[in-house]
N, C-alpha and C positions, 0 to 999 in steps of 0.2 A: 233514410229518409230526409226529403229535402221540403223546405219552405221557402216560399218569395214574397218581396212584398209586405212582410208583419212590421207592423208599427210597436216597438214596445216602450214600455213607459216605466220599466226597472231593469235591476242590473242582470247579467247574464254570469252566473255563476259556474265557471268551468271546475272542471279536477287537476288537481297536482298531481302527474306519475313521474315515475323514474324510468330511464329509456337510458341502455348500456350502449358507447360510442363505439361506431365499429366502421371500417375503414370505407365500406359498402354499402353494410343494409342497416345502419341504425332504424329501428322501427320506427320511428318518429309520426309516421302518418297512421299506423295501427294502434297509437296509444289511446288511451281513453281522455285525454285532455291537451288542450293547448299548450298550458303551460308545463314543462318537462325539466325534471333533474337529470342532467345528461352527465353520466358517470364515464369516468376513463377518463385516457388523456389520447385517444387513436388520431393518426391522420386522415381526414376524412377527404375522400375522393369522389364518391359518389353518393346518392342517397334512393331508398328504393323508390318504385313509382308513388307517386301521391295519387290519391282517390279522383282528384280534381284539380285544373288550375285554378289556382287563389287562396288555395289550400295555405293556412300558416301555422306555423309551430314557433313557440319562445322557447331556446335552450339556456337552461343556467346552469354554466358549465361547471361542475365541478371539480374537473382537472383541466390540464393547459390542452384541449384538443386544437388540432391545426385542422383550419379548413382550406383545401386547397382550390386557388384560381385557375381550374380548366376544364377541358371536357363539358360537363354537363353541369358542373356549378360555375357561377360568375359573383365573385367575390365584389361589394361595394366598394370602391377605391381602385379595383383594379390589381389587387396583389393579394398573395396565401395571408392569411391573416392566423396568427397564433393568439387564443384566448386565454385570458387570465381567469384565475379560480374566480368564482363568484360573478362574472361577466356576463351578462344575458346577448344570444347572438338570435337573430329572427331569421328563419327561412323560409321563404316563402315560393312556393309552386309557379312558376310560370308557365307551364304547361305539366303533362303528368310527368315527363321526365327528363324537364330541366328545370333549373331550380336559382333563386336567387339570396344570396346568403346577405344580410346587414350586420356587421359588427357595430359594437356601441361606440357610438361619436365618431364613425369615420366619413371623411369627405367622398363626394359623389365625384367620378370620373372626370365630368368637365370641372370642377374645384382641382382636383389634382394637376390637370392638365395646365389651369393657372400658374399653379404653384411652380411649375417644374422650369416654366418661362423666366422663373427669377435667377436661376443659374448662368444665366450668360449677359445679367445685366438690361434684358430687355423689359419689356412694359407688359404687366400681367393685365391690367387693365386702365381705364383712365386715374385711378387714384392709387395705384400701387405699383412701384418699382422698385427694382434691386438699388439698395442705397441712396433712396430718396422716397423724402414724405411729400405729398401734395396735402392741402389744407382740404378738410370735409367739406367744403363747396365747390372746388375744385381753382381757389384762389386764393393765395399764388401759387404757383406751380415751376419748380418745387418750392415748399415751404421750409423743407431744410434737406440738404442734403451732404453725404458723405465721398470724399475722393478718395484715390487710391491711398494717399499717403495715412488717411486718419482723419484729414482737416475736417471740420465741422463747419458749414455755410449755412447762412439763412438769406432770403431774397438782399437785403440791406447790409451793410458795414463790411468789416472785414470776416474771414475764416479764422474760424478759433483751432490751436490743434494742440493745446495743452493746457491742464490745470495747474498752475504753476504754487510751487512750494516754498520759491524761493524769498525770504523775508527781507534781503536787501532790494528785491527788485531789481537785480544789478543785471538782469536780460533786456531790460526797457523795451519790450517787444508790445507790438498792438496783436498779435494773435496767441497772446498768453492771458488766461483767467487766474489769477492769485486766488490761493485757498483763503478762509477765514483767518488761519494762523499765520500765514503769510503776512495778511492786511493786520492784522495785529501787531507783531513783529515788527512789522518795518515802520508803521506808527505809533509804537513805543519809545523806538530809536530816535525817532526825527523828534517827540514832543523832549524825550530827555534832553538831547543835543541842545534844543534851544533856552533850558532853563536850569543851565549852568549857573556856579555862584561865582560870583566876583570875588578874587580872593584879594583884594586890596579893602573891601569893604566888611566892616563888623556886624554880620545880620545873626539873629539870633537862630535860635536850631528851628529846622523845618521851614526857614524862607527862603525866599526865591528873588533873586536880585534883578532887576532890568536898570543895567546903565543907563544915566543923561546926560555923561559928557563929564568935564571937569567943573568942579565946584565952586561958587563965588559965596561970597558972604549973604547970608540970609536967602540963599536959593536952594531949593529942593535938590537933592543929586543924587537920591537913589529912591525907589517907591517899590517897595516887593510884598509879597503876600504869601502868606503861609498860615499854620493852626498852630505854631510853636510859638517861645517867647519871643517878644519884640526886642530891636535891637537896641544898645547902650547909648543913653544920652540925647537928646535933643530930638526925642521921639512922639511923635502925635499917631498913635492907634484907632484906625477907623472900621471896626470890624475886624477883618483879618488882611486889613490893609495897613502896612506901618510904613510910615513918611518919616523919614531922617532928614535931620537939617543941619550944617555946619555953619556954627557962625564966622 
């Protein structure tokens, strides 16, 4: 029985049936429902004849069935497909004897052709190239590129070929980006070197000296800061500043 031009306002609830997989005679078209529990793990090379072109079945694979891209079966993506357990594979009759198999999440043949061009550094399309990224609006082009040595480059500035962990910054390179730890190590060493205590000045613990030259009568000779005790004798304390005088 066939129906044409029917307007439906509700859902059509079909049956869920089981069909065993077979290399050439999986009885999917004779099943009493469109949703099929497709058992077994056969390698499918053909299907029996469908009742009409356009007939569709949804195979919920209970095993790792193989759908062969050859002969009467065209697998979307252009390659033989092995289904994982639980995947839904759609089979559409293009005619009563030719079938289109659509695995889940498989790209079209045209899309696959674009991806294949990426293997030889050629352009897949206007915004996708091997080793290059183009901005979403097409400019700059490229927005980022990676050369054969692994150097990353942007439209302006130098190329970057290293994330450096050198805490001494000994490489002095324009092409290296230091890590957080490297910056902390370098800055810590630099700050420590500029705040050594003068050995000829009696400062309190925790204080750091800044030398202001040879002392003279009633002249400030050292200004230091810290959270420890103040230097002995002739000292004025202002917050954490210790100002020492020599008469």
